[in-house]
N, C-alpha and C positions, 0 to 999 in steps of 0.2 A: 576463640571468642564467640559469644552467643549473641544472636540478633533476633528481634521479633520477626523480621522478614529480610530475605535476601532477594534482590532483583538482578537477574542476569540479562544484560543488554541495555545500553544507554541510548536507545532510539526513542521515537515518539511514545511507544507503548510503555516501555520500561520507566522512562522518566515521569510519565503521568502517574503510573502506579506507585512509584516511590514517593512522589509528592503527597498523594492522597493518604498513604499510610503514615508517613512522617508527620503530616499536619495534625494528626491525632495524638502525637506525643510518643509514638512507638519508634524503636530503633530500627533503622533500615540501612542496609549496605547495597550499593549498586556496583556491579562488576562489569566492566567493559573491556573486551580483549584488545581493541584497537588502541593506538596511541593518541587518537584524536577523534572527535565526534564528527559525524557526517562524511565519512570517507567513502561510503558506498555510492556508486552512481545512482542518480535519481533525477527524474524529469522535473520535480519540484513544484508541480502544479497542485493547487488546492482551491476549494471554493471559498467565498467570503466568510462562510460560517465556520471555517477551520479555526479561526482565532477565538471564537466563542467556545469551541470544544477544548481548545488549549488553555482557556481562561487567562489569556494575556492580551493586551491591546495590540492592534496591527501597526506596530512601530515601523517607520520607514527603514530603519536599519535592518529589519528582518525580511524586507520585500525587495525583490529585484525588478519586478514589473507588475503592473495592474492589467488584468485581462478582462476584456469586455465581450468575449464570445469565442466561437470556434468555427472553423471550416472543416467539414468531413467530406473527403473525396473518395468516391468509388473508383474502380479501375479506369473508367472514362471520366477524367477529371473535369470535363465540361459539365458534368452532372453534380458537381459539388454542392453541398447544402451548407448554408451559413446559419449559425446559431448565435444570436446576439440579443442584448438588452435584458431588462428585467432581472430574473434570478440567475442568469447565466454568466455572472461576473465572478472573478476570482483573482488569484495572485500566482505569480511565479516566485517562490520563496528564495531567499538566500538560506538554504536549508541548514548549512553549518551554523550560521548565526541564530537561526530559529531553534536549533537543538541546544545551543549555548544558553538561550533564554529559558528553555524548559529545564535545563540542568540547574541553572541559577535558582529557579523557583523550587526545585526539589531540595537543593542544598540549603536554601534559606529556610525551608520547612523543617530541616534537621537531618536530612539523609546524608550519609557518607558516600562518596564516589571515588572509586579506584579504577584508574585507567590501566591499560596493559596488564589486565588481570583475566586470564583465561581459565575457565572451569575445566578441570581434568577428570573429575569423578564425582558422582553423587551417591551417597550411601543411603540405602533404603532399609527400613525395619518395619515389619508388619504392614506393608503397603503404604508407608509414609516415608517421605524424605526427611532424614534426621540431620545430615551434615554433608558438606562438600569439601573437596580439595581444589584449590585454584592456584595457579602460578602467577606470581607478581614479580616482574623483573628478574626472572630466573629462580625465584625462591618459592617453594611449595608451602601453602598455608592451609590449615584445616579450620573450618568454622561450623558452628551449629546454629540452628534457627528453628522457629516455629512454623513459618510459612515460606514458600519458595515461588517466585514468579519467573517463568521462562519467557523472556521477551528477546530471545537471541536469534531471531530471524530464521531464514531458510536454512535447513540443516541443523536445527536446534539441538544442542547437546542435552538440554534439559528434557525435551520431549522424548528423545531416544533413551536417555538414562533412566527416566521415570516410567517407561513402559506405556506411553501414550499410543493409541491406535493411529498410525499415519497412513493407513491403506488408501485413503482418499486424497492424499496430498499430491498435488500436481503443479509443476512449475513450467513457465515459459522462459527460455533463455533470452536475455536482452543484451544489447550493446548500445552505448551512447557515446557520442562525440560532443565535446564542447568546442564550438567553432566560432571563429572571428571573421568579420567582413562578409557576413551573409546578407543578401539583399532580400530580406523577408518582407513581403507586402503586409501592410497593416500589422505592425509589431504588437499591437494589443489584442490580436486575434490568434489563438493557437491553431495549428494545422495538423490534421490527421488524414493519413492516406491508407486505404485498404485495397486488398486484391490479392489473388493467388500468385500473380507475377510480381507484385510489389513486396508483400510480406505474408507468406503462407501461414494461415491460421494465426495471424497477428496483425500488427499495423506499424506504420512509420509515424513518428511525431516530429514536429518542428515547433519548439517553444522559445520565442525570443525572450532573453533575460533583460536586454536593454538594446540600445541602438548599435551596440558593438558585438554582442555575444548572443549565441543561441544554443540551446540544448537540442541536439538532433539524434534521434535514436530509433531503434527497431526492436520488436519482439517477434520471434518466429518459432514455429515448432517443426521439427523434422528436416530443417534446412540450416545451412550455415548463416548465422545472423550477419556477420561482418560482410560476407559476399553480397548479400542483398542490400545492406545499407550502402555500401560503396557503389553498387549499381544504381540505386535510387539517386544518390547525390550526383553521379555522372550524368544521369538522364534529366537533371533539372539545373542546367547551367544558368538559367535566368535568376535562380536563387543562390547557387553555390559557386558560380564562376568567380575565380579569384579568392575564394574563401580558404581558410586553413584550419586544420584540426590542432587544437592546443592541449587537449586532454582527452583521454579515452578510458572508459570504464565499462563495467557490465556486471551481470549476475542473474540469478533466477528470481522470477516474480511468481508467487503462488496464484494460480488462476482456477483451481479446482474447487473453490468454495471452502467454507469453514470446515475443519475436521470434525469428526463425530463426537469427540469428547475434549473439552477444554479445561475440565477440572478433574483431578485424580488425587484423592486423599487430601493432603495439605499443599498440593502444587496446582498452580493455574498457568495456562499459556495465553499469551496476548500477542496481537499483531501478526507479522508474517509467520511466526512459528505456529500459529493456530490457523493459518490460511484466511485471515480476516482482511481480505482485499476484494474490492469490487472486480469480478472476473473480466468483464468486457474492457474496462478502462485500465485495469491494473493499478488503480489508485488505492493507496493504503495508508497515507499519512493520517487523515482524519479518522478513518475506521480504526486504526491502531490506537490513536489517542483516546477515542471513545472506549475501546476495550480496556486500556490501562486504567482509565479513570474509574470505570465501573468495578473492575477487578480489585483495584486498590481500596476502594470504599468497602467492598465486601470483606477483604482481609482485615481492614481496620475494625469492622463490626465484629468479626470473629474474635479478634484479640480483645476487644472491649467486653464481649459477652462470655468469652471462654468456650464458645461453641463453634466448632469448625463447620457446622452445617450452614452457616451464613454464606459460605462459598457457593452453595448451590444457587444462590440468587443471581450470581454472575451470568451464567448461560441464559437464564430466563430473561433477565433485564436487557442483556445485549441483543438477544434474539428478537425482542419486540420491535426494534427499529432496524438495526444494522443486519442482524441475521436474516431477516425477511428480504432486505434489499440484496444482500449477497446471494441468497438462494435464487431469487428471480433473475438477477443478472446472469447467473450461471446457466439458467435455462435458455436465455437469449443467446448466450455464447455458443451453446451446443447447437442451436438452430442455425446460427450464422456459419458455423463450421461446415455445414452440409451444403452451403450455397456456392455455386460457381460464379465466375466474374460476370456473366450475363445477368444472373439473378441480382448480384450486388448493384450493377448498373441500373436495373429496373427499380430496385429499392431506392436508389439515389434520386430517380426521376419522380418517385411517388411520395417521398417522405418530407415532412417539414422539420424544422429545428426542434419543435416540441416533441415530435415523434421520436427523433433520435435520442433526445435526452431521456425520455420515458423508457425506451428500450434499454439503453446503456445502463441505466440506474435501477432497472427492475421496478418501475413505477406503474403507470396505467397501461400495461401491455395489452389488455383486451381491447381497449380503444384503438390502439395502433394496428393490431391484427385485423380488426374489422375494416380498416381502410383498404386491405388487400383483397377484398371480396371479388373485385372485378378481374382478379388474376388468381383463380382458384387453386392452380397448381402451386404457385408461390405461397399462397395463404396456407395450404396444407403442409408445406415443408416447414413453415415457421410455427403454425399453430400446434402441430403435433408435438413439438418440443417445448413450447412455452406454456400452453394452457393445460 
């Protein structure tokens, strides 16, 4: 069977891309290897503007909790910094329901969606993808298409099969518990903990979903994630005394920035498969939706005009906002990787909530670095990596 476009992966990026293409009247098939949406562990935090990017209203059925800020704790937790008010509000999603909503929008626009459909092979001809073989409930099927979207996450089969350069792709292993009976202070404030003894080259998060349930996770590099998460939980009996784990999950999160090429011939990559995640925070839901929306619009334009060069607009358009933020956040991450716990404690004593937000999101970093001038060694450690 022939399609105008095939989208591999029914996550935020793939569902947005499919909707954009189908809404212009083109035939789209979405292939998802899992038997359900939203099975991958996720901290589920997004900013208020995520629903604008998703182009759906913030329905209560899609939201587990409203967040009014964050605490960021260096190794010395007495130096924690609170970020609250203004633009620092967001949500903890019910991500599965959120993906159902995105899927409903894509299907309503005319896209076909097949679950339990895993891509086995992509056939290339003259530098372009022409067809693929996927397995659906044990049966192999062959389909052809004009354009292909790889939104199949970390370890993307599409990226590998189509010869994308993945040399800069870097992941951080994560593990997350869903826990009940946690005594989280200020359940509308998310909590982040940093330090080489807490989470080497990563951080711990506590995101309350409601008064009963919290997402508690960790990302580390070079160390066993579960060991460090269990140690953290044991060292915080005020929060976790009497709590229980009801669900455990994990996976890799790309933190090396966007890969060097996200368009190759008639194939585009979106979301985790392209490294489109804010490196410091590991946040990828909104960045992925933005990528899928832009890529889908470019594919629709290429189909309308008959000119595949429309795809070249995707990297440029995405880079204007998201690409810049991802790149700057990566620079800050590289700087923080060089700091010891004493440096992190000093940062905690010097930084405001605005400073942390700007650094984490790659925003006004020059202003933040200027604040460190009275500590020239620390300033040099950070400035040399960021500026």
